[in-house]
C-alpha positions as CSV (number, residue, x, y, z in Angstrom):
1,M,126.1,4.1,-74.3
2,G,126.7,2.4,-70.9
3,R,128.8,-0.2,-72.9
4,F,130.8,1.9,-74.5
5,L,131.4,3.8,-71.4
6,A,132.4,0.8,-69.7
7,A,134.8,0.1,-72.4
8,I,136.5,3.3,-71.9
9,G,136.6,2.5,-68.3
10,L,138.1,-0.7,-68.5
11,I,140.7,0.5,-71.3
12,A,141.3,3.7,-69.0
13,I,142.0,1.7,-65.6
14,W,144.1,-1.3,-67.0
15,G,146.0,1.3,-69.5
16,V,145.8,1.5,-73.1
17,R,148.1,0.8,-75.7
18,G,145.7,2.5,-78.5
19,H,145.5,2.5,-82.6
20,V,146.8,0.2,-80.7
21,R,149.6,2.4,-81.7
22,A,152.5,4.5,-80.1
23,F,153.6,7.8,-81.2
24,E,156.4,6.6,-83.7
25,S,155.6,5.5,-87.2
26,G,156.5,2.3,-88.8
27,D,155.2,-0.8,-90.7
28,V,152.9,-2.9,-88.9
29,S,154.1,-6.5,-87.9
30,P,152.6,-8.9,-89.9
31,H,150.2,-12.0,-89.2
32,S,150.1,-15.3,-90.0
33,K,147.5,-16.2,-92.8
34,S,145.1,-18.9,-91.4
35,A,143.5,-21.5,-93.2
36,G,140.2,-20.0,-93.0
37,L,137.2,-19.1,-90.4
38,D,135.0,-22.0,-92.1
39,L,132.2,-20.5,-89.9
40,V,128.8,-22.4,-90.2
41,L,125.3,-20.8,-89.0
42,P,124.5,-22.2,-85.2
43,T,120.9,-23.2,-86.8
44,D,118.6,-24.6,-89.2
45,N,117.9,-21.1,-90.4
46,D,119.6,-20.0,-93.6
47,A,117.9,-17.5,-95.0
48,L,120.8,-14.7,-94.3
49,F,122.0,-16.0,-97.5
50,S,118.9,-15.8,-99.4
51,G,118.4,-11.9,-98.2
52,D,115.1,-13.0,-96.5
53,G,115.7,-10.7,-93.6
54,A,111.9,-11.1,-92.1
55,A,112.3,-15.1,-92.1
56,F,116.0,-14.7,-91.0
57,Y,115.9,-12.0,-87.8
58,Q,113.5,-12.4,-85.0
59,Y,111.3,-9.4,-84.4
60,V,111.2,-6.8,-81.6
61,E,108.0,-5.2,-80.4
62,R,108.2,-1.5,-81.0
63,N,105.6,0.9,-79.5
64,Y,106.8,4.0,-81.1
65,K,104.8,7.5,-81.1
66,G,101.7,5.1,-79.8
67,E,101.8,3.1,-83.1
68,K,102.8,-0.6,-82.4
69,S,104.6,-3.1,-84.5
70,T,107.0,-5.9,-85.1
71,P,109.9,-4.9,-87.1
72,W,112.6,-7.9,-88.2
73,E,115.2,-4.9,-88.5
74,G,115.2,-4.8,-85.0
75,G,117.0,-8.5,-84.8
76,R,120.0,-7.2,-86.6
77,Y,123.3,-5.8,-85.3
78,G,123.9,-2.0,-84.7
79,F,121.7,0.6,-83.5
80,V,118.8,-0.9,-84.4
81,R,116.0,0.2,-81.6
82,D,114.7,2.6,-79.1
83,P,113.8,5.5,-82.0
84,I,114.0,8.8,-81.6
85,D,112.9,12.2,-83.6
86,T,115.7,14.1,-84.4
87,A,116.1,17.6,-86.4
88,S,117.8,15.4,-88.9
89,G,115.1,12.7,-88.9
90,T,114.9,9.4,-87.2
91,I,117.7,7.8,-85.4
92,F,118.2,4.6,-83.4
93,T,119.7,5.3,-79.9
94,R,120.1,1.5,-78.5
95,F,123.0,-0.7,-79.9
96,H,122.1,-4.5,-80.7
97,E,125.7,-6.3,-80.3
98,G,124.9,-9.8,-81.8
99,I,122.0,-11.0,-83.9
100,D,118.7,-12.6,-83.1
101,I,118.3,-15.9,-85.3
102,R,114.5,-16.9,-85.5
103,P,113.4,-20.5,-84.7
104,M,112.8,-22.9,-87.6
105,H,110.7,-25.8,-85.5
106,R,108.4,-25.5,-82.7
107,D,106.2,-28.4,-80.7
108,A,102.4,-28.1,-80.3
109,N,102.6,-25.8,-77.4
110,G,105.0,-23.2,-79.6
111,E,108.2,-24.2,-78.0
112,P,111.4,-23.6,-79.7
113,L,113.0,-26.8,-80.7
114,D,116.0,-25.6,-82.9
115,E,119.2,-27.5,-82.1
116,V,122.0,-25.0,-81.3
117,R,125.2,-25.8,-82.9
118,A,128.8,-24.3,-82.7
119,I,129.7,-22.1,-85.5
120,A,133.2,-23.1,-85.4
121,D,135.9,-25.8,-83.7
122,G,137.1,-24.6,-80.3
123,K,136.4,-24.6,-76.5
124,V,133.7,-24.1,-74.0
125,V,135.0,-21.3,-71.6
126,H,131.4,-20.6,-70.1
127,A,128.2,-21.7,-69.7
128,N,125.5,-19.5,-67.3
129,L,123.2,-21.8,-66.2
130,V,121.0,-19.2,-64.5
131,P,118.9,-17.4,-66.4
132,G,118.8,-14.2,-63.7
133,Y,122.6,-13.9,-63.6
134,S,122.4,-12.4,-67.3
135,N,120.3,-10.6,-69.7
136,Y,121.5,-13.3,-72.3
137,G,119.4,-15.7,-70.1
138,K,121.6,-19.2,-70.0
139,Y,124.3,-18.9,-72.4
140,I,127.3,-20.1,-73.5
141,V,130.9,-18.9,-74.8
142,I,133.1,-20.5,-76.9
143,E,136.7,-19.6,-77.6
144,H,137.8,-20.0,-81.1
145,R,142.0,-19.4,-81.9
146,W,142.8,-17.8,-85.2
147,D,145.9,-16.3,-86.0
148,G,147.3,-16.7,-82.7
149,S,144.5,-14.8,-81.0
150,G,141.2,-15.6,-78.9
151,Y,137.8,-14.6,-80.2
152,Y,134.4,-15.8,-78.7
153,S,131.2,-16.7,-80.0
154,L,128.1,-16.3,-77.4
155,Y,124.8,-18.0,-77.7
156,G,121.9,-16.6,-75.4
157,H,118.7,-17.2,-74.6
158,L,118.8,-20.6,-74.8
159,S,116.6,-23.5,-72.9
160,S,119.2,-26.0,-72.3
161,I,122.6,-26.4,-72.7
162,R,124.5,-29.8,-73.3
163,V,128.3,-28.9,-73.0
164,H,130.2,-27.8,-70.2
165,P,133.5,-25.6,-69.4
166,G,136.6,-27.0,-70.7
167,E,134.8,-29.1,-73.1
168,S,136.4,-29.2,-76.9
169,V,133.7,-28.6,-79.6
170,K,133.5,-29.4,-83.3
171,R,132.3,-27.1,-86.3
172,G,128.8,-28.3,-86.3
173,Q,128.2,-29.7,-83.1
174,P,125.0,-29.8,-81.1
175,I,125.9,-27.3,-77.6
176,A,122.1,-26.3,-77.0
177,I,118.5,-26.1,-77.4
178,M,117.0,-22.6,-78.4
179,G,114.7,-21.2,-76.0
180,Y,113.9,-17.4,-74.3
181,T,115.4,-17.2,-71.1
182,G,116.3,-13.8,-70.6
183,V,114.4,-10.6,-69.6
184,G,111.8,-9.3,-71.5
185,I,111.5,-12.3,-74.1
186,S,108.2,-14.5,-74.3
187,R,107.8,-17.5,-76.1
188,E,106.6,-15.8,-79.1
189,R,109.6,-14.1,-79.9
190,A,112.2,-17.2,-78.9
191,H,115.4,-16.8,-80.5
192,L,118.8,-17.5,-80.5
193,H,121.5,-14.4,-79.7
194,L,124.7,-14.8,-81.8
195,E,127.8,-12.9,-80.8
196,L,131.2,-13.0,-82.2
197,D,133.4,-10.9,-79.8
198,L,136.9,-9.6,-79.0
199,M,138.0,-9.6,-74.9
200,F,139.1,-6.1,-73.3
201,S,140.6,-7.7,-70.5
202,N,141.5,-10.6,-68.4
203,Q,141.5,-8.4,-65.1
204,F,137.8,-7.3,-65.8
205,E,136.5,-8.7,-62.5
206,A,138.9,-6.5,-60.5
207,W,137.8,-3.7,-62.6
208,H,134.0,-4.6,-61.9
209,D,134.5,-5.7,-58.2
210,A,135.9,-1.8,-57.9
211,F,133.2,0.5,-60.0
212,F,130.0,-1.9,-59.2
213,R,130.1,-3.0,-55.6
214,N,126.4,-3.5,-55.6
215,D,126.3,-5.6,-59.0
216,P,127.6,-8.9,-58.6
217,N,129.1,-10.5,-61.7
218,H,128.3,-14.0,-61.9
219,N,130.0,-14.6,-65.5
220,G,134.0,-13.8,-64.9
221,I,135.4,-12.2,-67.7
222,Y,132.6,-13.4,-70.0
223,N,130.5,-10.5,-68.6
224,G,128.8,-9.0,-71.8
225,L,130.5,-5.7,-70.9
226,N,134.0,-7.5,-71.4
227,L,133.1,-8.4,-74.5
228,A,133.2,-6.7,-77.6
229,G,130.9,-7.8,-80.3
230,L,131.4,-7.5,-84.2
231,D,128.9,-7.4,-87.2
232,I,128.6,-11.0,-87.6
233,A,125.9,-11.2,-90.3
234,R,128.2,-8.9,-92.2
235,L,130.9,-11.0,-91.6
236,Y,129.0,-14.2,-92.7
237,L,128.0,-13.0,-96.0
238,A,131.9,-11.9,-96.7
239,L,133.0,-15.2,-96.1
240,K,130.9,-16.0,-98.8
241,E,132.8,-13.8,-101.3
242,N,135.9,-14.6,-99.6
243,P,136.4,-17.5,-98.1
244,W,140.0,-16.7,-96.9
245,L,139.1,-13.6,-95.3
246,T,140.3,-12.9,-91.8
247,I,139.0,-10.7,-88.6
248,P,141.9,-8.6,-88.8
249,E,141.2,-8.0,-92.3
250,F,137.5,-7.9,-91.9
251,L,137.4,-5.3,-89.2
252,S,140.7,-3.0,-91.0
253,R,137.2,-2.5,-93.6
254,E,135.6,-0.3,-90.8
255,E,135.8,3.4,-90.2
256,T,137.6,4.9,-87.3
257,F,134.4,6.8,-85.1
258,Y,136.2,7.6,-82.1
259,K,139.4,7.5,-80.8
260,V,140.7,7.3,-77.5
261,T,144.5,8.7,-76.0
262,L,145.5,7.6,-72.3
263,P,148.9,7.3,-70.6
264,N,151.0,3.7,-70.9
265,S,150.6,1.5,-68.2
266,R,151.7,-2.2,-67.8
267,H,148.6,-3.5,-67.4
268,F,147.6,-2.7,-70.9
269,E,146.4,-6.0,-72.8
270,L,145.2,-5.5,-76.4
271,P,148.7,-5.8,-77.8
272,R,148.9,-9.1,-76.0
273,L,145.7,-10.2,-76.7
274,Y,145.4,-8.9,-80.4
275,P,148.8,-8.1,-82.1
276,W,147.4,-7.5,-85.0
277,M,146.3,-4.4,-83.6
278,L,150.2,-2.9,-82.8
279,A,150.8,-0.4,-85.6
280,G,154.2,1.5,-85.3
281,K,157.7,0.3,-84.2
282,P,158.2,-1.4,-80.6
283,N,159.2,1.3,-78.4
284,Q,158.4,2.8,-74.6
285,P,155.7,5.8,-75.3
286,T,154.3,7.6,-72.9
287,S,150.7,7.2,-74.3
288,W,148.8,5.7,-76.9
289,D,145.8,5.9,-78.7
290,V,142.9,3.7,-79.2
291,S,141.0,3.4,-82.6
292,F,137.4,2.6,-82.2
293,A,134.8,1.3,-84.8
294,S,130.9,3.1,-84.3
295,S,130.2,0.0,-82.8
296,G,132.4,0.2,-79.8
297,V,135.0,-2.7,-81.2
298,P,138.5,-1.7,-80.9
299,L,140.4,-1.7,-84.5
300,K,143.8,-0.7,-84.0
């Protein structure tokens, strides 16, 4: 819930042209067709494609109603953690924004040895080398430019990092070694946390400074609160079916779960960052709608 409130707060402070839609009907502006995302998995673990979830996802440690378990489903994307009982049955209340990939290789002491690779061509824009500066531990963010927009792959809980901000990387290039840095991760549960994100705002740091004065931001605009992760496992599987699938097309399949209506602001960035979100004819609206998926990812 905190993540969703942060997203709405960012949008509210800097303004929103939501749906991203002005209150005037019209045709959606066309976006150019890309040559395909051409994603690769970031480690040797490819069990996602064989449907073996237990072999692909790292388990979580759960103690529910006094019963301890290690469900691999907790490593998936979405609301997969912290179950509670309701009148409608058991629901999961904690959202996991990426996927946790199990190691394939360990040394004699159980240390993970898996090489982590870039999922696509891009540029390293952030590398956090201090585990205590983020729940991600040591992590890397790579920017990818598709259809004129920036998307960000994030690689978390790393043991060591081989690349530096500003460095261009190729699809499949080694960038790090898997680890278990970050809060609450044991060696036994070592894994790669992988995300593919949209960015909310380039003005995130000013917003964070205004509302989290006692919580230093060590990661600039690449703080996880400023990144909205899509369902990357489902994207990998969808690309198997259609290698030419674009992210706008992929997200167009998502249902709108909630909308936020806010006054117009010159600081609003989503139409510039992701022009494909715009619907309606260009005008000067007094307010806008923003449509979100249940995950908190802005859709249009």
